[in-house]
N, C-alpha and C positions, 0 to 999 in steps of 0.2 A: 065422586067415587074413584075416578081414575087418579085424581090428584092425591087422594088418601092412599091408594095402592102405591103410587110413585113415592110418596113420603115414607111409607113403611119399608119399601124396598131399599130406599136410600139409607134409612136408619139401620136396617139389617146389614147392608153392605159396609157402612161405617163401623158397625159393631164387629163384623167379621174381620175387617181390616185392622181394627184395634187389637182384637184377640190374636190375629196372626202376627202383628208387630210385637205384641207382648210375648207371644210364644217364641218368636225368633230371638228376641232379646234374652229370654230365659235360656234358650238352647245355646246361644252364643256364649253366655256366661258359664254354662256347664262344660263348654269345650276347653280342654286343657290348653294352657298358653304355649306348651311345647310343640303343638301340632304344626306350627309354621317353620319348625327347624328340622334339619336332617339329623335326628337323634339316633343313637345306636338302636339296634333292633330289639323288639320284645321277644322273650323266649316262648311265650304262649299268648293266646288271645286274651285281651283284657275284658272284664265285665263292665257293664254300665255303672257309672258312679264310683263303685268300689275298686275298679281296675283289677290289679293282681293281688289285692289284699286278702281275699278269701283263700287263694292258693298259698300265700306266704305264711299265714298263721297255722298251717297244718303241721309244720315241723320247725326246728330251730333254724336260725339265720344261716349258719354255715352249711347245713344240709341243703337248704334251699338254693344257696349260691352254687354249690357243686352241681346240683341237678339242673339248674337253669343254664349254667355255663356249658354243659355238655350239648345243650340245644342251640345256644346263641353265640358261643365263643367267649373270648376274653373280655370283651366290652359289650355290655347289654344294658337295656333300660327296663325299669319297672314303673308302673303307675300305681301308686298306693293312695287310693282315694283322691286322685287328682294331683297328687304330689309326685314329681318326677325324681326317681332315684336311679343313678347310673352306677353299675357295679363294674369295677376295674380289677382285672386279674393279670398276673404275670409281671415279672420284675421291670421290664422295659416300660410298660404302660403305667405301672404304679409310680415309677421314678419320674416319668414325664409329668404326671399330675403334681407330685409334691415338690419336685425340684425345678423343672422348667416352667411349670404353670403356677408357681407360687403366688404371683400377683393376682391371678384370676381366682384362685381357690386358697386363700391364705389361712382360713380359720378352721379349727377342729369343730366337728359337730358335737354338741353337748350330749352327755349320757342321759338316758331316761330319768334317772334319779335327780339330775340337775334341773330338768324341766319340772319335775314334781315338786321340788322344794323351792323353786323360784330362783335358782342360781345358774341359769343357763348361759349367762354372760359374765359370770364371776369366777375368780380363781385362776390358777396357773394354767389349767387345761382349757378353759372356756373364754377367758378375757381376750379381747380383739385389738388389732391395730397397735398403736403406740403404747397403749396400756399393757398389752401382752409383752412387748419388748422390755418394758420397765420391770414387770413382774418376773420374767425369765432371767433378766440380768441380775436382779436382786437375789433370786434363789441360787443361781450359779455362784455368785460372789460369796454368799453365806456358806454354801457347802464347800467351796474351795478353802475358805478360812478354817473350816473344821478339819480339813485334811492337812493343814500345815503344822509344823512344830510337833507337838505330842500326838498329832493325828487323832483327834477326838472321835472321829467316825470309827476308825479301826478299834480303838479301845472299847467303845460302847458295843460294837458288834462282837468282839472277843468275849467281853463280860457275859453277854447274853448267850453266846454260843457255849461257853463253859457250863453255864447253868443248864442249858438244854441237854448237853451230853450226859450230865449227871441224872437228869430226869429220865432220859432214855435208859440209862443203866439200871434204874430202879425196877424196870420191867423184867430184868434177869432172863432175857431171851424169850419171854412169853409173847404171843401174838398181840399186836397193837395196831390200831389205825392211827398213824402218826399225823394225819392231816391237821387235827386241832393243835397238836404239839408244835408243828412247824409254823402254823399260823400265829399261835400265841407268841412264839419266840421272835418272829420277824415283826409282829405288831408291837412287841415290847421294845425292840430296837428303835422302831419308828417313834414311839412315845418318848423314849429317852432322848433322842436327837431333836425331835420337833417341839415337844412341850416341856422337856426337862424333867420327866418323871417316868421311871420304869415301874412296871407292875409285876407282881408275883404271878406265875402261871395259874396258881390255884385261887387267886383273888376272885371272889364271886362277882364283884362289880365289873372287873375287867372281862371275865368270862361272858357276862351278859352282853357287854358292848360288842365283843367279837361275834357272839351268836347273832346279834341283830345285823351287824355288818355282813356276815356271811349270808344271812337270809336275804338281805336286800340285793346283794350281788348275784346270788345264784337263782333268784326268782325275778330278775329284771326282765321286763317285757322286751320283745324283739324290737329292732329298729322300726319295723312297720307300725308298731303301736305308739311310737313317739308322737305321731300326728293326732292321736285321739286322747292323749293323757289329760289335757286341759278339760276335755269333756268328761272323761271317766271319773275324775276326782270330784265332780259335782253331782254325780248321779246318786239317787237314794239307795241303790243296790251296789254290791261289790262286783264290778265287771272284771273278769279275768284275774280276780284276787288282788286288784290294785290297792284296795283299802289296807289290807294287811301288809302289803309291800311298802306302801307309803308310811305306815305307822313305824316300821322298822327304820326307815330313813330318818324320820323326825326324832326317833328315840336316840339314834347315834349323835345327831346334832345337839339335842338337848342335854344328853348325859355325857358326851365326850368333848366335842370341839368347843362348845360354849363355856362350860365350867373350867376346863383346863387352860384355855386361852385367857380367861378372866383371872385365873390363879397366877399365870405367868405375868400378866399385866400388873397385878398387885406387887409381885416381886420386883418388877422393873421400876414401878413408881417409888418403891422404897430404896432403890439403888442397890438391891442385893445382887451379889455375883451369881450368874447363872449362864451356863452354856447351852443354849437351845435355839432352835430356829425362830420360835415365836419372839423371844427376847431380842434376838438380832434383827428381826424384821421391825419390831417396834422402835429400835434404835435408828434404823434406816428411815422410818416414818418421821421420827423426831428431827433428823437431819434435813429432811425435805421441807418440813414446816419452818425450820430455822432459816432455810434459804429462800423461803416464801415462793417456792416453785409449785406449779400445778402438777401434782403427781398422782399416778394410779395407785400408789401404795395407800391402802386404807384397810380398816378392820373387816369390812365386808369381803374383800378379796382374801384376806388372811383366813377368815372363817371357812370360806369355800375351799381354799387350797388345802387346809388341814383336813377337812372332812373328806374330800375326794381322794387325796393322796393316802390317807389312812386306809381307805377301802381298796382303791385300785393299786396303789403302790405296794402295799404289804401282800395283797393276794397274789399278785403276779410273781413275786419272788418265792413265796412259800409254795405256790403251785408248781413252780419250776423244780424246786427241791423234791416235792412229792412225786413229780414225773420221773426225776432222775433215779430215785430209789426204786420205783416200779420198773423202769427200763433195765436196771441192773439186776433185778430179780430174774428177768428174762435172759440176761446175759451175764452170768456169774463170772465168766472169764475176764470181763471188762473190769469189774470191781477188784478182782485179784491183781490185775495189771496196774491199776491205779495205786493200790496199797503197796505193791512192790516198788513203784517209782518213788513214793513218799519215803519208804524205808531206806532206799538206797541214797536218796538225795537230801533228805531232811533228817531221817532217823525217827526213833520212837521215844526219845527221851525229852523232846520238847514239842510244843504245838506248832503247827504250820502258821507262818505269818504272811502278810501280804508281800513281804520282800522275797519270799520263796517262789513267787509266781513265775518268774522267768525260768526257774529250774524245774518246773513241773508241767511240761508241754502236754503230756498225755492227759493229765487231769483237766487242763484247760480245754483240750479237744473234746473230752467227755461233756464238759459243761456246755460248750458251743453246740455239740451235736444234740444235746437235750433241748436247747433253745430252738434249734432248727426243727427237730422232730415234733416237739410238743407245740411249737408256735402258739404260745400261751395267749398272746394278744393277736388274734387272727384277723379281726376286722376293725378298721378305724374309719370314721366318717369325716368328710370335709365339706364345708359349705361353699357353694360357688357364688362368688361376688359378681363376676363379669363373664359374659359368653367367651368360650374358647374352643379351639379345634383340637380334637384328639382322634388320630387315625382317620381323618376325613369326615368325622362326625362332628356335629356341633353340640357342645355341652352348655345348655342355657343357664343364665344367671338365675339364682334362687332355687336351683336344684341341689340335691344332695348326692355326693359321690361316696360310695363305699369302697375302700381300698382293701383288697383281699390279700393280706400278707401270708395267709396260710398257703395260697397258691404259689407265692414266691418261694416258700420253704419246701414245697413239695412238687416242684417242677422237674419232671424227668429229664428235660433237655439240659438243665443245669446240674442236677445231682446224680443222674444216672439211675440210682436205685433209692429214691427218696423214702420208700416205706421201710427201708432197713435202717436199724440203729447202728451206725458204723462211724465211730469217732475218728478213725484213720483218714477219713476224707479231709480232715483239717490238718494233716501232717504230710510233710514231704518224705522223700525216701530216706532222709537222714533223721527223721523224727522231729524235725523242727516245725513249729506252727506256720501255717500259711494263711494269708488273708483271702477271704472269699467275700466279695462285695455283695453277693446276693443274700448273705446272712444279715438280716436286719431286725433282730428281736426288739430293738428299741425305736424302730421307725426309721424314716428317711427325711432329709430336708431340714428346714429351719425349726419345725415344730416337733422334732424327735424328742424323746423322753429326756427332760432335764436332769432326772435322777439316775442316769445311766451308770455313771461311775460308782455311785453309792450302791446301786443294785448289784453291779459286778463284784464289788468288794464283799457284799453279804453272801452271794452265791459261792464265791471262792472260799471264804473262811468257813462257812457252814459245811459245804460239801467236803472240803479237805479234812475237817474234823471228824465227820461221819466215816469217811473212808479209812482214816488213820486208826480209828478206835474200834469200829464195828464191821462185821460182815452181815450183809442183808440176806436173809433166807425166807423162803415161802412160809405161809401160815402152817401148813402141814407137809408131811413127807410123801404125800400121794403123787407129787409131781404136777399137780394142777396149779396153774399160775393165774394170777388176776388178769382181767381183761385189759387190753391196751386201747379200748375205745374211749374217745374223749367226749365230754359233755360240755356243750357250749352255752354260755350266758354272756356275761361281759368278758370272761376269760374262758379258755378251753382247758378244762381240768379232767383228770382221770376219774373213772368211777371209784367209789370208796373201796379200799382193800386193806388187808392186815399183813403185817410183816414182822418177822422176828429179828431183832438186832442182837447178834451174838458178839460178845466182846472178844477181840482178837488176843491171843497170847503170844508173846515173843520171848524166846529163850535167850 
């Protein structure tokens, strides 16, 4: 009997030890890997398993960052379901990550749409390492070639701009929400340059493509939900509207990038003359094959580049124009001053060209101040490859860094009165443009936007044409102006508003 009791006790003891060991193993697996490091502080207490995810999904990413920054400072951490995210604000800290810590955090974080469509490591924005260097070098070389000689880029932008001005004039001063018009115009420029085909603004097929692109961009889940996209897309129900959002992404790929790249390929195969990015890229691919070199240039990267840049590239420029018109509604004296500068230095008998840019410093200051105030690209992600130190904190490998560019453009220490729209901050006492290194609308470091010069050209030509021909007036004469509140998704855009474009008369 005693032996039986002893055997039972031993069995229970062994079972308890096994359960305890298993429990400890499970507990240790649930412990975040970052616990052994001196990471930046959390703004609030994290919950079990989900961390800060429940608090994060209550509002948009930018509002969350502002709120948490007030509690934890310029550098703080978030635990999003076990994944470490470090948010970095302020020019000095952001520059430290993207310039001085380039080796440790070299790659951009893919956008949610790229994860959803399986292109998180493809295209100019997402490709990594040597492949990225090859993709970027190829893009810059092609765009530079378009700017030589006849300047293909300027001609295509001017052509679309002229059409857009006529479309605006058709409203005869009636109130209109110009968001779609600006987006259609910049999208058509993109199509003309990238795939060699421009679309009429009223083309229903083109309109539907833009509609799906806008839906996918402005309904993009926050960064926090990146971590559950792979799970959400396999669920039998539509979590957070993911299903409709992913349908829009696949629609644009199926009905835009795939068919028009194939059309360009067909023209290339036939040897037809065509000036487009796709044809130039295919020629670069052919040259790489002829040299028998191992190259990152391939059709997968081409498809991803065209899809992502059509959405992100066109939306950033058109949104900046939309912001500029809105800000000038609030500051009519500024638009009058720009028009006066154009009249005195260019005149009203010919359109402004890119060669007039040095003669129009106030216009350039207005564009720069719009970029600063709007901070259209407010947050950019970076993947951490190796541990590194930042302000005495350790940023562990495999974490995600969110760079808060909105904070850079709205820092009172730098700008003094960041919430005021004041173009004069970019001019000296003599009215000449001054360089302000904290203005970084296209990013910082090696992975800054490769289309910067293209985008600057679009902004200058479109805004100069609008100022030269029209005066922007509110929807009604009551004096009520549209809100300046921004709505954040992938980009920071204004709430929808209507404006009257009144044609200027010159005696």
